[in-house]
Short mmCIF file of the C-alpha atoms (twelve columns), coordinates in Angstrom:
data_MODEL
# 
_entry.id   MODEL 
# 
loop_
_atom_site.group_PDB 
_atom_site.id 
_atom_site.type_symbol 
_atom_site.label_atom_id 
_atom_site.label_alt_id 
_atom_site.label_comp_id 
_atom_site.label_asym_id 
_atom_site.label_seq_id 
_atom_site.Cartn_x 
_atom_site.Cartn_y 
_atom_site.Cartn_z 
_atom_site.pdbx_PDB_model_num 
ATOM 1  C CA . MET A 1  83.925 -207.731 127.457 1 
ATOM 2  C CA . SER A 2  82.656 -204.710 125.583 1 
ATOM 3  C CA . VAL A 3  83.524 -201.157 126.533 1 
ATOM 4  C CA . MET A 4  81.390 -198.041 126.433 1 
ATOM 5  C CA . HIS A 5  82.548 -195.460 123.898 1 
ATOM 6  C CA . ILE A 6  81.961 -191.707 124.051 1 
ATOM 7  C CA . VAL A 7  80.366 -189.889 121.102 1 
ATOM 8  C CA . PRO A 8  80.856 -186.106 120.803 1 
ATOM 9  C CA . THR A 9  77.549 -184.330 121.545 1 
ATOM 10 C CA . LEU A 10 77.260 -182.487 118.227 1 
ATOM 11 C CA . ARG A 11 77.969 -185.682 116.300 1 
ATOM 12 C CA . ALA A 12 75.318 -187.581 118.273 1 
ATOM 13 C CA . ASP A 13 72.768 -184.824 117.614 1 
ATOM 14 C CA . LEU A 14 73.488 -184.930 113.868 1 
ATOM 15 C CA . ALA A 15 73.290 -188.724 113.821 1 
ATOM 16 C CA . ALA A 16 69.940 -188.626 115.578 1 
ATOM 17 C CA . VAL A 17 68.465 -186.703 112.634 1 
ATOM 18 C CA . GLY A 18 70.289 -188.813 110.038 1 
ATOM 19 C CA . LEU A 19 72.965 -186.310 108.983 1 
ATOM 20 C CA . ALA A 20 76.024 -188.166 110.303 1 
ATOM 21 C CA . SER A 21 77.097 -191.522 111.659 1 
ATOM 22 C CA . TYR A 22 77.986 -192.283 115.237 1 
ATOM 23 C CA . ARG A 23 81.762 -191.865 115.296 1 
ATOM 24 C CA . THR A 24 83.348 -192.107 118.732 1 
ATOM 25 C CA . TYR A 25 86.318 -190.146 120.052 1 
ATOM 26 C CA . CYS A 26 88.593 -193.158 119.454 1 
ATOM 27 C CA . GLY A 27 87.389 -193.536 115.863 1 
ATOM 28 C CA . THR A 28 85.085 -196.531 116.262 1 
ATOM 29 C CA . LYS A 29 82.007 -196.289 114.058 1 
ATOM 30 C CA . LEU A 30 78.793 -197.339 115.773 1 
ATOM 31 C CA . ARG A 31 75.441 -198.135 114.244 1 
ATOM 32 C CA . SER A 32 72.135 -197.267 115.830 1 
ATOM 33 C CA . GLY A 33 71.313 -199.982 118.301 1 
ATOM 34 C CA . ASP A 34 74.951 -200.795 119.065 1 
ATOM 35 C CA . GLY A 35 75.702 -200.339 122.675 1 
ATOM 36 C CA . ALA A 36 77.419 -201.648 125.732 1 
ATOM 37 C CA . PRO A 37 75.777 -202.589 129.012 1 
ATOM 38 C CA . LYS A 38 75.322 -199.657 131.401 1 
ATOM 39 C CA . ASN A 39 77.953 -201.051 133.764 1 
ATOM 40 C CA . ALA A 40 80.587 -201.556 131.027 1 
ATOM 41 C CA . PRO A 41 83.936 -199.839 131.569 1 
ATOM 42 C CA . LEU A 42 84.674 -196.712 129.536 1 
ATOM 43 C CA . CYS A 43 86.941 -196.956 126.524 1 
ATOM 44 C CA . PRO A 44 90.254 -195.535 127.834 1 
ATOM 45 C CA . SER A 45 91.062 -193.886 124.502 1 
ATOM 46 C CA . CYS A 46 87.662 -192.159 124.272 1 
ATOM 47 C CA . ALA A 47 87.864 -190.964 127.876 1 
ATOM 48 C CA . ARG A 48 91.357 -189.529 127.354 1 
ATOM 49 C CA . LYS A 49 90.447 -187.756 124.096 1 
ATOM 50 C CA . ALA A 50 87.193 -186.406 125.580 1 
ATOM 51 C CA . GLY A 51 89.148 -184.982 128.504 1 
ATOM 52 C CA . TRP A 52 87.295 -187.016 131.119 1 
ATOM 53 C CA . THR A 53 89.255 -187.402 134.352 1 
ATOM 54 C CA . HIS A 54 86.539 -189.524 135.991 1 
ATOM 55 C CA . ASP A 55 83.495 -191.517 134.956 1 
ATOM 56 C CA . LYS A 56 80.753 -188.905 134.412 1 
ATOM 57 C CA . ARG A 57 78.018 -191.528 134.117 1 
ATOM 58 C CA . LYS A 58 77.772 -191.848 137.908 1 
# 
């Protein structure tokens, strides 16, 4: 099962205009179009490094 990663906001903004790649908090590099289903569990490493104490998608 795939997990949903968290991308820092500034990094996602830069990637949207082609100035950076999508690099997640845990270090996974994503390409445009990569993605997990909306109900996929969060990557525990990304959530910990982002400081999330609960799932903010809900």
